[in-house]
C-alpha positions in Angstrom: -9.5 28.8 13.1 -11.4 30.5 10.1 -7.9 30.3 8.3 -7.8 26.5 9.1 -12.0 25.9 8.0 -10.7 27.6 4.8 -7.4 25.7 4.2 -9.7 22.4 5.1 -12.2 23.6 2.5 -9.8 24.5 -0.1 -7.9 21.2 0.3 -10.9 18.7 0.4 -12.0 20.7 -2.2 -8.9 20.1 -4.6 -8.8 16.6 -3.8 -12.3 16.0 -4.4 -12.2 17.6 -7.9 -8.9 15.5 -8.6 -10.1 12.4 -7.5 -13.4 13.0 -9.7 -11.2 14.1 -12.6 -9.4 11.1 -12.5 -12.5 8.7 -12.1 -13.6 10.3 -15.0 -9.8 9.8 -16.9 -9.9 6.2 -16.0 -13.1 5.3 -17.3 -12.8 7.5 -20.9 -8.9 6.0 -21.9 -9.0 2.4 -19.9 -12.2 1.2 -18.4 -14.3 1.9 -21.5 -11.9 1.0 -24.3 -11.4 -2.6 -21.7 -15.3 -3.3 -21.6 -15.2 -2.3 -25.9 -12.5 -5.3 -26.3 -15.0 -7.4 -24.6 -17.6 -9.6 -25.8 -20.7 -6.9 -26.0 -22.6 -9.5 -23.3 -19.9 -9.1 -21.1 -19.3 -5.5 -21.5 -23.1 -5.0 -20.8 -23.2 -7.0 -17.3 -20.2 -5.1 -16.1 -20.9 -1.9 -16.8 -24.6 -2.6 -15.5 -22.2 -4.0 -12.0 -19.6 -1.1 -12.2 -23.4 1.3 -12.3 -24.6 -0.2 -9.1 -21.0 -0.2 -7.1 -20.2 3.3 -7.9 -23.8 4.9 -5.9 -21.3 4.5 -2.9 -21.2 7.1 -0.3 -17.8 7.9 -0.7 -18.1 8.5 -4.6 -21.2 10.2 -4.3 -20.1 12.3 -1.7 -17.4 13.0 -3.4 -18.9 14.0 -6.7 -21.7 15.8 -5.0 -19.9 17.5 -2.3 -17.4 19.1 -4.0 -18.8 22.4 -5.6 -20.4 23.4 -2.5 -16.8 22.6 -0.7 -15.2 25.0 -3.2 -18.4 27.6 -2.8 -17.7 27.1 1.1 -13.6 27.7 0.5 -14.9 31.0 -2.0 -16.7 32.8 0.9 -13.9 31.6 3.5 -11.5 33.3 1.4 -13.7 36.5 0.4 -14.1 36.7 4.8 -10.7 36.5 4.6 -10.3 39.5 2.0 -8.7 37.1 -0.5 -11.0 38.1 -3.1 -9.3 37.1 -5.9 -8.8 33.7 -4.5 -12.6 33.5 -3.9 -13.1 34.4 -7.3 -11.3 31.3 -8.2 -12.7 28.6 -6.1 -16.2 29.6 -7.0 -15.2 29.9 -10.6 -13.8 26.4 -10.1 -17.2 25.2 -8.8 -19.3 26.6 -11.3 -17.3 24.9 -14.4 -17.5 21.8 -12.4 -21.3 21.8 -11.9 -21.7 22.8 -15.6 -19.3 20.6 -17.3 -19.2 17.6 -14.8 -22.8 17.2 -12.9 -25.2 18.9 -15.8 -23.7 16.1 -18.4 -23.6 13.4 -15.7 -27.5 14.2 -14.6 -28.5 14.8 -18.5 -26.7 12.4 -20.0 -24.1 9.7 -18.4 -26.6 8.6 -15.1 -30.0 8.6 -17.5 -28.0 6.2 -20.1 -26.4 4.1 -17.3 -30.1 3.4 -15.9 -31.2 2.8 -19.4 -28.5 -0.1 -19.6 -29.3 -1.2 -16.3 -32.6 -2.1 -17.6 -31.3 -4.2 -19.9 -31.7 -7.6 -20.1 -28.6 -8.9 -21.4 -29.9 -10.3 -25.0 -28.6 -13.7 -25.4 -27.9 -12.9 -29.6 -24.3 -11.4 -30.3 -25.6 -8.8 -32.8 -28.4 -7.5 -30.1 -25.8 -7.4 -27.7 -23.2 -5.5 -29.7 -26.1 -3.2 -31.3 -26.8 -2.0 -27.6 -23.0 -1.9 -26.4 -22.2 -0.1 -29.1 -25.3 2.7 -28.7 -24.2 2.9 -25.7 -20.1 2.9 -25.3 -19.4 5.8 -27.7 -21.9 8.5 -26.4 -20.9 7.7 -22.6 -17.5 8.2 -22.9 -17.4 11.0 -25.0 -19.7 12.5 -22.6 -17.6 11.2 -19.3 -14.4 13.0 -21.5 -16.5 15.9 -21.4 -16.6 15.7 -17.2 -13.2 14.6 -17.1 -12.0 17.6 -18.9 -13.9 20.3 -17.0 -12.8 18.7 -13.8 -9.9 18.9 -14.6 -10.0 22.6 -15.4 -11.7 22.7 -12.1 -8.7 21.7 -10.3 -6.2 24.3 -12.1 -8.7 26.7 -10.9 -8.6 25.7 -7.7 -4.7 25.5 -7.9 -5.0 29.0 -9.4 -7.0 29.9 -6.1 -4.3 28.6 -3.9 -1.6 29.7 -5.2 -3.0 33.6 -5.2 -4.1 32.9 -1.6 -0.7 32.1 -0.9 1.1 35.3 -2.5 -1.5 37.3 -0.9 -1.6 35.3 2.8 
């Protein structure tokens, strides 16, 4: 039973980290460049809608529960005598918290909230200023989140590998 719970928590945390890394990556290299190519007022409107729709149970659950499941996997691995694998899962959780959650709550989410409060201006120049102030900084920090999420995936993958070698 403990082995099954360990495998499930490890697998789910890896899947969640992969999903988050992919979501952040797609935004940085696809969604944001696409919005940058649109009319600024359209980009603001689209991002406001995205910000509202992304707040759904599936996304928020994966976003927030990922480090919890990685820690659970680490604790269970430790209880199975797999200290090296456990440490890698603990490190993966810490990397995700520091590099994905902290920037999200310190930068990206406040920027989203600020953008959501904007009434889309009718003037092209004003809309362009709002969008350019938002887009570059938001994308840079989003890319940080992608890189740290990838690092988390790699650490958990290494943990799974070490666990497999030691089992």
